[in-house]
C-alpha positions in Angstrom: 78.8 -20.6 62.0 77.7 -19.0 65.3 76.3 -15.5 64.4 75.1 -12.9 66.9 71.4 -12.7 66.5 71.6 -8.6 65.5 74.8 -8.9 63.5 76.5 -6.5 66.0 80.8 -6.9 66.0 81.6 -8.6 69.5 85.1 -7.5 70.3 88.5 -8.7 69.8 89.8 -12.1 71.2 92.4 -11.7 73.8 94.6 -14.1 72.0 94.7 -12.2 68.7 95.0 -8.7 67.4 93.0 -9.1 64.5 89.0 -7.9 65.0 86.4 -10.4 65.4 82.7 -10.1 63.8 79.9 -12.1 65.3 82.7 -14.5 66.8 84.1 -15.3 63.3 87.9 -14.1 62.7 88.4 -11.5 59.9 91.2 -11.9 58.0 92.4 -8.8 56.4 93.0 -9.5 52.3 95.5 -7.6 50.0 92.9 -4.9 49.1 92.2 -3.8 52.4 93.6 -0.9 53.8 94.2 -0.2 57.5 93.7 2.7 59.4 94.6 3.5 62.8 91.7 2.7 65.6 92.9 5.6 67.9 94.2 9.1 67.9 94.6 11.4 65.0 93.4 9.7 62.0 96.0 9.2 59.4 95.9 8.5 55.4 97.7 5.6 54.4 99.9 5.9 51.4 102.1 3.3 49.3 104.7 2.1 51.4 104.8 4.7 53.9 102.6 6.3 56.4 102.3 10.1 56.7 102.5 11.1 60.2 101.1 14.3 59.4 97.0 15.2 61.0 94.5 14.8 58.4 92.5 17.9 57.2 88.8 17.9 57.3 88.6 17.7 53.6 90.8 14.7 53.5 89.0 12.8 56.1 85.5 13.3 54.6 87.3 11.9 51.1 88.4 9.3 53.3 84.8 8.3 54.6 83.7 8.6 51.3 85.9 6.5 49.8 85.2 3.9 52.6 81.5 4.2 52.2 81.8 3.7 48.4 84.1 0.4 49.1 81.2 -0.9 51.5 78.6 -0.4 48.7 80.5 -1.9 46.0 80.9 -5.2 48.4 77.3 -5.3 49.2 76.3 -4.6 45.6 78.5 -6.6 43.5 79.1 -6.8 39.8 76.3 -6.0 37.4 73.9 -4.4 39.9 72.8 -0.8 40.8 71.7 -1.3 44.4 72.5 -3.9 46.8 69.6 -6.4 47.6 68.8 -6.5 51.3 71.5 -6.9 53.6 71.8 -7.6 57.5 73.5 -5.8 60.1 76.5 -8.6 59.7 76.9 -8.2 56.2 77.4 -4.8 56.5 79.8 -4.6 59.2 81.9 -7.5 57.8 82.0 -5.2 54.3 82.9 -2.2 56.6 85.6 -4.2 58.4 87.4 -5.6 55.4 88.0 -2.0 54.3 89.4 -1.2 57.8 86.8 0.4 59.1 86.9 0.3 62.9 83.3 -1.2 63.5 84.4 -2.8 67.1 84.3 0.7 68.3 80.4 1.5 68.7 80.8 5.2 68.2 82.6 4.5 64.5 80.1 1.6 63.9 77.0 3.8 64.6 78.4 6.5 62.8 79.3 4.5 59.7 76.3 2.8 59.3 74.0 5.7 59.0 75.9 7.3 56.5 76.1 4.0 54.2 72.0 4.0 54.7 71.6 7.7 54.0 73.8 7.3 50.8 71.6 4.5 49.7 68.3 5.3 51.1 67.7 2.2 53.1 66.1 1.6 56.2 65.9 -1.4 58.9 63.1 -3.7 58.6 62.6 -5.9 61.4 60.5 -8.4 59.9 63.0 -9.5 57.4 65.8 -8.6 59.9 67.5 -6.7 56.8 68.2 -3.3 55.6 66.1 -2.5 52.7 65.7 0.2 50.2 63.1 3.0 51.1 60.4 3.1 48.6 58.8 6.7 49.3 58.7 10.6 48.5 61.6 10.8 46.2 59.9 7.8 43.6 56.6 9.7 43.9 57.9 13.0 43.2 59.9 11.7 40.2 56.5 9.9 38.8 54.4 13.1 39.4 57.2 15.1 37.4 57.3 12.9 34.4 53.2 12.9 34.6 53.5 16.5 34.0 55.1 15.9 30.7 52.3 13.5 29.7 49.4 15.9 30.7 49.6 18.5 28.4 49.6 15.9 25.6 46.2 14.7 27.0 45.2 18.3 26.5 45.6 18.2 23.0 43.4 16.4 20.3 43.8 12.8 20.7 43.3 9.7 18.0 39.8 8.6 18.5 40.9 5.2 19.6 43.2 6.3 22.5 39.9 9.0 23.5 37.7 5.9 23.4 40.0 3.7 25.5 40.5 6.7 28.0 36.8 6.8 28.2 36.5 3.1 28.9 39.3 3.5 31.5 37.7 6.2 33.4 33.8 4.4 33.2 36.0 1.3 34.6 37.4 3.1 37.3 34.5 5.3 38.4 36.2 8.6 36.9 34.9 11.6 35.5 36.0 12.3 31.6 39.7 13.2 30.9 38.3 16.5 30.5 38.8 17.1 34.2 42.3 18.3 34.9 42.4 16.3 38.1 41.3 13.1 36.1 44.2 13.9 33.2 46.6 14.1 36.1 45.7 11.2 37.7 45.8 9.0 34.6 48.6 10.3 33.6 50.5 9.4 36.7 48.8 5.9 36.4 50.3 5.5 33.1 54.0 6.4 34.4 53.4 3.9 37.6 52.2 1.2 35.0 55.5 1.7 33.2 57.5 1.6 36.3 56.0 -1.8 37.5 56.5 -3.4 34.2 60.0 -2.2 34.2 60.4 -3.9 37.7 59.0 -7.0 36.4 61.2 -7.1 33.1 64.0 -6.4 35.4 63.3 -9.4 37.4 63.4 -11.4 33.8 66.8 -9.8 32.9 68.1 -11.2 36.2 67.2 -14.6 35.1 68.5 -14.1 31.7 65.5 -14.1 29.9 65.2 -11.1 28.4 68.2 -8.1 27.3 68.8 -4.8 29.6 66.0 -2.6 29.2 66.6 0.1 26.9 65.7 3.7 26.4 62.8 2.4 24.3 60.8 0.5 27.1 57.5 -0.1 25.2 59.6 -1.9 22.4 61.2 -3.8 25.1 58.0 -4.9 27.1 56.2 -6.1 23.9 59.1 -8.3 23.2 59.3 -9.3 26.5 55.3 -10.5 26.2 56.6 -13.0 23.4 59.7 -14.1 24.8 58.7 -14.9 28.5 54.9 -15.6 27.6 53.9 -13.4 30.7 50.5 -11.8 30.1 51.3 -8.9 32.4 53.5 -7.4 29.4 50.3 -7.2 27.3 49.8 -3.6 26.2 46.7 -1.7 27.1 45.7 1.9 27.1 48.1 3.2 29.9 50.9 2.2 27.9 49.6 4.4 25.1 49.4 7.5 27.3 53.1 6.9 28.8 54.5 7.3 25.2 53.6 10.8 25.4 56.3 11.1 28.6 59.6 13.0 28.1 62.3 10.3 27.6 64.8 11.5 29.8 62.6 12.4 32.7 61.0 8.5 32.2 64.3 7.2 32.4 65.0 8.6 35.7 61.8 7.0 37.4 62.6 3.7 35.8 65.6 3.9 38.0 63.0 3.0 40.4 62.9 -0.4 39.3 65.6 -1.6 41.4 64.4 -0.4 44.6 61.1 -2.0 43.9 63.1 -5.2 42.8 64.5 -5.5 46.3 61.6 -4.6 48.2 60.9 -7.3 50.9 57.0 -6.3 50.6 56.4 -5.1 47.1 52.7 -5.3 47.3 52.8 -2.6 50.3 55.3 -0.8 48.5 53.0 -0.8 45.2 50.2 0.2 47.3 51.7 2.9 49.1 53.1 4.8 45.6 49.6 4.1 44.0 47.9 5.8 46.9 50.6 8.9 47.0 50.1 9.6 43.2 46.1 8.8 43.3 43.9 11.7 44.8 41.8 10.2 47.7 38.5 11.0 45.8 39.5 9.4 42.6 40.5 6.1 44.7 37.0 6.7 46.5 35.4 6.7 43.2 37.2 3.7 41.8 34.9 1.4 43.8 35.7 2.6 47.2 38.9 0.3 47.4 41.8 1.5 50.3 44.8 -0.7 50.6 45.0 -2.8 53.6 47.5 -2.1 56.2 50.7 -4.7 56.9 49.2 -6.2 60.3 45.9 -6.4 59.4 46.9 -8.2 56.2 49.3 -10.4 57.8 46.7 -11.7 60.3 44.1 -12.3 57.3 46.8 -14.1 55.3 47.5 -16.4 58.3 44.0 -17.3 58.9 43.4 -18.9 55.4 47.0 -20.3 54.4 49.3 -23.0 54.7 51.8 -24.6 52.7 49.0 -26.7 50.2 46.3 -24.1 49.6 45.0 -22.5 47.0 43.7 -19.1 47.8 41.2 -16.8 46.0 41.8 -13.0 46.3 38.9 -11.0 44.9 39.6 -7.4 44.5 42.9 -7.9 44.8 44.4 -4.8 44.5 48.2 -4.7 44.9 48.2 -8.3 46.4 48.8 -7.3 49.8 46.7 -10.1 51.3 47.9 -12.7 49.1 51.9 -12.3 48.9 54.5 -14.6 51.0 54.9 -12.6 54.1 58.3 -14.1 54.4 59.7 -15.0 51.0 63.3 -15.3 51.8 62.7 -17.9 54.2 63.0 -21.5 53.3 60.3 -22.8 55.4 56.8 -21.3 55.3 53.3 -21.6 55.1 52.7 -19.6 51.9 49.9 -20.8 49.8 50.6 -23.0 46.6 48.7 -21.2 44.2 46.8 -17.6 44.1 44.1 -16.6 42.2 43.8 -12.8 42.2 40.9 -11.4 40.8 40.4 -7.5 39.8 38.6 -5.5 37.3 41.9 -2.9 37.0 44.4 -4.0 34.7 46.8 -1.7 36.4 45.7 -3.4 39.9 46.3 -6.7 38.3 50.0 -5.6 36.9 50.6 -4.6 40.7 49.3 -7.8 42.0 51.0 -10.1 39.4 54.5 -8.2 39.9 54.3 -8.5 43.6 53.5 -12.3 43.6 56.4 -12.7 41.0 58.8 -11.1 42.9 57.9 -13.3 45.9 58.0 -16.2 44.3 54.6 -16.9 44.4 52.7 -19.2 41.8 49.6 -17.7 41.0 47.0 -16.8 38.0 45.7 -13.2 37.7 42.0 -12.7 36.1 40.8 -9.5 34.9 37.1 -9.5 35.5 34.2 -8.8 37.7 34.4 -11.1 40.8 30.5 -10.9 40.9 30.7 -12.3 37.1 32.9 -15.2 38.2 32.0 -18.9 38.7 33.8 -21.7 40.3 34.2 -23.7 36.9 36.4 -20.6 35.5 39.1 -21.5 37.9 39.9 -25.0 37.3 41.0 -25.6 40.4 39.2 -26.1 44.0 39.7 -23.2 46.4 41.0 -23.7 49.9 40.4 -20.2 51.1 39.3 -16.5 50.3 40.9 -13.6 51.6 39.5 -10.2 50.8 39.2 -6.5 51.1 36.5 -6.2 48.8 35.2 -2.5 47.5 33.3 -0.6 49.8 31.0 1.1 47.3 27.5 2.2 49.1 24.5 0.6 47.1 23.0 3.8 46.2 26.1 4.7 44.3 26.3 1.6 42.0 24.8 2.0 38.6 20.9 1.0 38.9 20.8 -1.5 36.3 24.0 -3.3 37.4 22.9 -3.5 41.2 19.2 -4.7 40.0 21.2 -7.8 38.1 23.4 -8.8 40.9 20.7 -8.2 43.8 18.5 -10.3 41.8 21.0 -13.2 40.9 22.4 -13.4 44.2 18.6 -13.5 46.3 18.1 -16.5 43.7 21.2 -18.2 44.8 20.8 -17.6 48.3 17.3 -17.6 48.8 17.7 -14.5 50.7 15.6 -11.5 50.4 18.7 -9.0 49.9 18.1 -5.2 50.2 18.9 -3.4 46.9 20.5 -0.5 49.3 23.6 -3.5 50.3 27.0 -2.0 49.6 28.9 -3.9 47.1 30.9 -5.5 50.0 27.7 -7.4 51.1 27.6 -8.8 47.4 31.2 -10.0 47.6 30.7 -12.0 50.7 27.2 -13.8 49.1 29.1 -14.7 46.1 32.2 -16.1 47.9 30.4 -18.7 49.6 29.8 -20.5 46.0 33.8 -21.0 45.6 33.9 -22.7 49.2 33.5 -26.2 50.7 33.4 -27.8 54.1 36.1 -27.1 56.1 37.5 -23.8 53.9 38.1 -20.6 55.5 37.1 -17.1 54.7 38.3 -13.7 56.1 37.1 -10.5 54.9 38.1 -6.7 55.7 34.9 -4.5 55.6 33.2 -1.5 57.2 31.0 -2.8 60.0 27.7 -1.0 59.1 26.2 -4.2 58.3 26.2 -5.1 61.9 23.2 -2.6 62.7 21.9 -1.4 59.4 18.9 -2.8 57.8 20.6 -4.2 54.8 22.5 -6.0 57.1 20.0 -8.1 58.4 20.1 -10.6 55.5 23.8 -10.4 55.3 24.0 -11.5 58.9 21.4 -14.3 58.5 23.7 -15.5 55.4 26.7 -15.5 58.0 24.7 -17.5 60.5 23.6 -20.2 57.9 26.7 -20.7 55.9 29.7 -20.0 58.3 30.9 -20.6 61.7 31.6 -17.4 62.4 35.1 -17.7 64.3 35.7 -14.2 65.3 34.5 -10.5 64.4 37.2 -7.9 65.3 36.3 -4.1 65.7 39.0 -1.6 65.6 39.4 1.2 67.6 36.3 3.4 66.6 37.6 6.2 69.3 41.3 6.6 67.5 42.1 7.2 64.2 41.2 4.9 61.1 43.0 2.1 60.2 43.7 3.3 56.8 46.0 5.9 56.3 43.9 7.6 53.9 40.5 6.9 54.7 37.9 7.2 57.4 36.0 3.8 57.1 35.3 2.0 60.1 36.9 -1.5 59.9 35.7 -5.2 60.7 37.5 -8.5 60.1 35.1 -11.4 59.8 37.0 -14.8 60.4 35.0 -17.4 58.9 34.8 -21.1 58.5 32.6 -23.4 56.2 31.2 -26.0 58.7 28.4 -28.7 58.3 25.1 -27.8 60.1 25.8 -29.7 63.2 28.8 -28.2 64.0 27.9 -24.5 64.0 27.1 -24.2 67.7 30.0 -22.8 68.6 31.5 -19.8 69.7 31.7 -16.2 67.9 34.5 -14.2 69.5 33.8 -10.7 69.5 37.1 -9.0 69.5 37.3 -5.1 70.4 40.9 -3.3 69.9 40.9 -0.2 71.8 44.5 0.2 70.5 47.0 -0.5 67.9 48.3 -4.0 68.0 50.9 -6.1 66.1 49.9 -9.1 63.7 50.7 -12.1 66.5 48.2 -10.0 68.9 45.7 -9.8 66.5 46.3 -13.4 65.7 46.2 -14.7 69.0 43.0 -12.6 69.9 41.4 -14.5 67.3 42.3 -17.7 68.8 41.8 -16.7 72.7 39.9 -18.7 75.0 39.7 -15.8 77.4 36.6 -13.7 78.0 36.5 -10.1 79.5 39.1 -7.2 79.3 42.4 -7.3 78.0 45.4 -4.9 78.2 44.6 -4.1 74.7 40.8 -4.1 74.6 37.6 -6.9 75.2 36.9 -10.3 74.2 33.1 -11.5 74.5 32.3 -14.6 73.6 29.1 -15.8 72.2 27.3 -18.7 71.4 26.6 -18.3 67.6 22.9 -20.1 67.7 22.2 -17.5 70.1 22.9 -14.5 67.8 19.7 -13.0 66.0 20.2 -11.4 62.7 17.6 -8.4 64.0 20.0 -7.6 66.8 22.9 -4.8 66.7 25.8 -7.1 67.0 28.0 -3.8 67.5 26.6 -4.3 71.0 28.6 -7.7 71.5 31.8 -5.5 71.7 30.6 -3.4 74.8 28.3 -5.5 76.7 25.5 -3.4 78.7 25.9 -4.4 82.1 22.3 -3.2 83.0 19.5 -5.9 82.1 16.9 -4.2 80.1 14.7 -6.9 79.1 12.2 -5.7 81.2 11.8 -2.3 79.9 9.5 -0.8 77.5 10.8 0.9 74.3 10.6 4.4 73.8 8.8 4.0 70.3 5.8 2.7 72.6 5.0 6.3 74.0 6.1 8.6 71.5 6.7 9.5 67.5 10.0 9.7 66.5 11.1 11.6 63.3 14.6 13.0 61.8 14.1 16.5 60.9 13.7 17.3 57.2 16.5 17.9 54.5 16.4 21.3 53.0 18.5 20.6 50.2 20.7 23.7 50.7 21.0 24.9 54.4 22.8 28.2 52.9 19.7 28.8 51.0 16.9 27.9 53.0 18.2 28.9 56.7 18.4 32.5 57.4 19.6 35.0 59.8 17.8 37.8 60.9 20.1 40.0 58.6 19.3 38.0 55.6 15.6 38.4 56.4 16.0 42.3 56.6 18.2 42.4 53.7 15.7 41.1 51.4 12.6 42.2 53.0 11.3 38.6 53.4 7.9 38.6 55.3 7.5 36.9 58.4 4.4 34.9 56.9 7.0 33.0 55.0 9.1 32.1 57.4 8.9 29.4 60.3 11.4 29.4 63.3 14.1 27.3 63.4 16.7 25.5 65.6 19.8 25.3 63.2 22.3 22.9 64.7 22.6 20.9 68.0 25.5 22.9 69.4 23.4 26.0 69.3 21.4 24.4 72.2 23.3 24.0 75.5 21.2 22.7 78.7 18.1 20.6 78.7 15.5 23.2 77.9 15.3 25.5 74.6 13.1 28.4 75.6 11.9 31.6 73.7 14.7 33.7 75.4 17.3 31.3 73.7 15.5 31.6 70.6 15.7 35.1 70.7 19.5 35.4 71.9 20.6 33.3 69.0 18.6 36.1 66.8 20.4 38.8 68.2 23.8 36.9 68.1 23.1 36.8 63.9 22.5 32.9 64.0 20.4 31.4 61.1 17.4 30.9 63.2 14.5 31.3 60.4 13.4 28.3 57.7 12.1 29.9 54.4 8.7 28.2 54.9 6.5 30.3 52.4 2.7 29.1 51.1 2.5 28.9 47.5 3.7 31.2 45.4 1.8 31.7 42.3 4.8 33.8 40.6 7.2 30.8 41.0 7.1 28.0 38.6 6.6 24.5 39.9 10.1 22.9 39.1 13.5 24.3 39.7 14.5 23.6 36.2 11.9 26.0 35.1 12.8 28.6 37.6 16.4 28.6 36.1 15.2 29.0 32.7 13.0 31.8 33.7 16.2 33.6 35.6 18.4 32.7 32.6 15.8 35.2 30.6 16.2 38.3 32.8 19.5 40.2 32.0 19.5 41.9 35.2 17.5 41.4 38.6 15.9 44.8 39.9 17.2 44.9 43.6 16.1 48.6 44.3 12.3 47.9 43.7 10.7 48.9 47.0 8.1 46.0 47.0 6.6 44.0 49.7 5.1 40.6 50.3 5.8 37.8 47.7 7.5 39.8 45.5 10.6 40.2 48.1 10.5 36.5 48.5 10.5 35.6 45.0 13.6 38.0 44.3 15.4 36.3 47.1 14.9 33.0 45.5 16.2 34.2 42.2 19.5 35.3 44.0 19.7 32.3 46.3 19.3 29.9 43.5 22.2 31.5 41.3 24.4 31.9 44.4 23.9 28.5 45.8 23.5 26.5 42.4 20.1 25.4 43.0 19.3 24.0 39.6 20.8 20.7 39.8 20.0 20.1 43.4 18.4 16.6 43.6 16.4 17.4 46.8 14.7 20.2 45.2 13.7 17.9 42.2 12.0 15.6 44.1 9.6 17.4 46.3 6.4 19.0 45.7 7.1 22.4 46.1 11.1 23.0 45.9 11.4 26.8 47.0 9.8 25.3 50.8 11.5 22.5 52.5 9.0 19.7 53.5 7.0 21.0 56.5 6.8 19.3 60.0 5.5 20.2 63.3 7.7 21.6 66.1 9.1 18.7 68.4 8.3 18.2 71.8 11.9 16.9 72.4 15.1 17.4 70.6 18.1 15.1 70.2 21.3 15.5 68.3 21.7 12.6 65.6 25.6 12.2 66.3 28.0 13.0 69.0 31.2 11.9 71.0 29.7 12.7 75.0 26.6 11.2 75.0 23.1 12.5 73.7 21.2 15.2 75.6 17.5 15.0 75.3 16.4 18.7 75.1 12.7 20.0 76.1 11.6 22.3 73.2 9.5 25.0 74.5 9.3 27.0 71.6 7.5 26.6 68.2 11.0 26.3 66.5 11.4 23.7 64.3 14.3 21.2 63.5 16.3 20.1 60.6 18.1 17.0 59.8 21.0 16.9 61.9 18.2 16.4 65.0 16.0 13.8 66.0 12.5 14.9 67.2 10.0 13.3 69.6 6.4 14.3 68.7 3.0 13.2 69.7 4.1 12.3 73.3 0.9 11.0 74.9 2.2 12.1 78.5 1.4 14.7 81.1 4.0 17.2 81.4 5.2 15.4 84.8 5.5 12.1 83.2 7.5 13.8 80.1 9.7 15.5 82.3 10.5 12.1 84.3 11.2 10.3 80.9 13.8 13.2 80.3 15.2 12.8 83.5 15.9 9.2 82.7 17.0 9.8 79.2 19.6 12.1 80.7 20.8 10.3 83.5 24.1 8.4 84.0 21.8 5.1 83.4 19.7 6.2 80.8 23.2 7.1 78.8 24.8 3.9 79.8 21.7 2.1 78.0 21.5 4.5 75.1 25.6 4.4 74.4 25.1 0.3 73.8 22.3 1.2 70.9 24.2 3.7 68.9 26.4 3.4 65.7 29.9 3.7 66.4 31.7 6.1 63.7 35.4 6.6 63.2 36.9 9.3 65.3 35.1 8.7 68.3 31.6 9.5 67.1 28.5 7.9 68.1 25.5 7.9 65.6 21.8 7.5 67.1 19.4 6.0 64.4 15.5 6.6 64.3 15.2 2.9 64.4 17.7 2.7 67.6 15.7 5.4 69.1 12.3 3.7 68.6 13.8 0.6 70.2 15.6 2.5 73.2 14.9 0.4 76.5 12.9 3.3 79.0 11.0 3.5 82.0 7.5 3.4 81.6 6.4 7.0 82.8 2.9 6.3 82.7 3.1 3.4 85.7 5.4 5.3 88.1 4.1 5.9 91.5 3.0 9.7 91.8 6.0 10.2 94.4 8.6 8.9 91.9 7.0 10.9 88.9 7.2 13.7 90.9 10.7 13.4 92.0 11.9 12.9 88.7 10.0 15.5 86.9 11.4 18.1 90.0 15.0 16.8 89.3 14.5 17.5 85.5 13.5 20.8 86.3 16.6 21.3 88.6 18.9 19.9 85.9 17.7 22.1 83.3 18.6 25.0 85.7 21.6 24.1 86.6 22.9 24.0 83.1 21.2 27.0 82.3 23.3 29.0 85.0 26.4 26.7 84.4 26.6 25.1 87.7 27.8 21.7 88.2 25.0 19.3 87.2 26.4 15.9 88.2 24.9 16.1 92.0 21.8 16.5 90.0 22.2 13.7 87.6 23.3 11.6 90.7 20.2 12.1 92.4 18.1 11.1 89.4 19.9 7.9 89.4 19.1 7.2 93.0 15.4 8.3 92.5 15.6 5.7 89.6 16.6 2.9 92.0 12.8 3.0 93.1 11.8 1.9 89.5 11.5 -2.0 90.0 12.5 -2.6 86.4 15.8 -0.4 87.1 16.5 -1.6 90.5 16.5 -5.3 89.3 18.3 -4.8 86.5 21.2 -2.8 88.2 21.6 -5.3 91.0 22.6 -7.9 88.4 26.6 -8.0 88.4 28.2 -8.6 85.3 30.9 -11.5 85.6 33.0 -13.1 82.8 31.4 -16.1 81.3 34.0 -18.9 80.8 33.3 -21.0 77.7 35.4 -24.3 76.7 36.9 -23.3 73.5 38.1 -26.0 71.1 41.4 -25.0 69.7 40.8 -25.0 66.2 43.9 -23.3 64.6 
């Protein structure tokens, strides 16, 4: 049968009065009513035609009747919703009941009304109209959960309370005593019942179980025995869901038919889960976020073929391992999937998604880091994983020490205890792979430059052929709908030692791309700019674990190998943490209100945005004080009246029924009174930073820096000469002990603020989501700079004078570009800069073996 690609009606044959759909002649059945295609609409009655015009109400009734008829034909017998249907199927059903689908306007309007009634939408990937799983279902889950929360407020059986405590501990939640957590658990319980009902309906359609009754919990227990499917095993959420109102729950369970007909059930389960679970709760739950569809497709295609066994650690809803086109008769879906997750709810969603898509698999509720290859009973051909992102500092200490020691022993590496959880997943995953196997990981990109990433990068170099690293647009929105994590894809393959001298493709995506473009980017043999970003091909043998690999996504066009580092001339430190800026950073009004003496204060530059220009003078500090900004840092010497620990100070305050603000006194008493009020107002008693320092009521002391630079920014980094005795806090980097003359220091500052200097700096920063760049202490120390001590006198004087002019231009708000251009020209006299700038970047063409 010759069907048109989009299923549209192609019109009438000149030899027949019967309409044609997709080249197929439609014969009206005896059940079909005919309606005139032109003129005033008429109603067809038995035996005769009524020539009177149809009223608007009658016309609307006719349209509703036609819509009902089409939906009945698409749905079939004993079904609540139609399965996904094509345009051809829709228009054929409409033509059978007399809708003039050969008229474009009528066809379009009728299609829209049918889809509105069904709440369906077009899915281009499957080429069909599919149920929408969205806000309506989420709202119904939330309504039912409200009927559960009230029950969780009451006294619960001890066994249920213990199970809930374990559930919260497993998912990183606070106790159910928190209203937010009670609501979250209640929503998860309702979602769990809905997912089980969807799986139950799948078995019912196969004839394995009876129709779902108003007692789904009993039905699930029976299904466990009849189907031998462990997904029906009861766990704590089933007990929680038993508190739900029956009528309200039945309305939610109607959503199972939408999920049953979903063409991407894993994505739909994940979307609903994200909607009913607060973002902070999902962050607590091991920092897990759902993988976007276009990324999961590219990851899936890397590891799968028609005969592969795939391991999916941290499976979640199964977005990485479900078949992509389950309705196709020909596919490259894996023969078997082993899904691993600690959460029973995640495994339930993942198992159900795989079942609906016809994918063979086995789910295991365990910690992946406790799993060994022998537990699987089969060889693994590939690993696809979006592992948890939990920071190392957030992991339980005993757990972290245990896995760190175990993986150090298995890898032979010195692994930093600050490693994030995803790094441990990558280390452990290698144990399941053999030569020729592939893996792909979606992780944050922090390990490309962080200290703890050095051991991970060495591990990747030693154990894998790193085929490609893909960096997503750090200047745009996060690739996640609900997280600001910076994403990096690592495409890996296990190869023998002699085969690792290949290329690693550093692929930078400057804009969103579809799955096929992303897949092709990983396979590309091009080097240089593309329509969507940049590809840099680097020999893996030339990669060094101590380098910042992020720089390969945007190589610096200036050769800096002949330049010394900034750390050779100065000391660089971050500002000290206050523990509470609200308590320790004060305005003049605060100081006057409490009568705090100036000897207990130090001048402060509070925030980078308060500094405009390239030098900060006394007059600038005075202007900030007049404007009411925080310009003082509480910095008293030892106060005998104040206990050594913040906890003891809290006990002392608790014993005082009323603090006397009216006492006229000066000196230490005023400062102590301020500390009493600040401790209560800003809740300092459980602030960890205060507990860990020798003098809790005074931030650690530090000298005033010669130069200030912000720790992060969007539009470059200004290096500011500090002409005051003011100190900074931890949102600034400070340069100290500059063993340079004033002229040499100004020459260095001219370079750092020049276009050339900023271009070099830009290649040593750490990209953050949203277009921000972070300038770390280590990056500053290693930053390539000119050597101001070896400049000839004329060049040094000219650079210093140019820096003075730059300060003046900024101060009087005149155009600074001409001055910066002048600095760039002066820098051409510096031999190292002149030779480096003369090097032209040219694309390097490497022959790349096609491996996919």
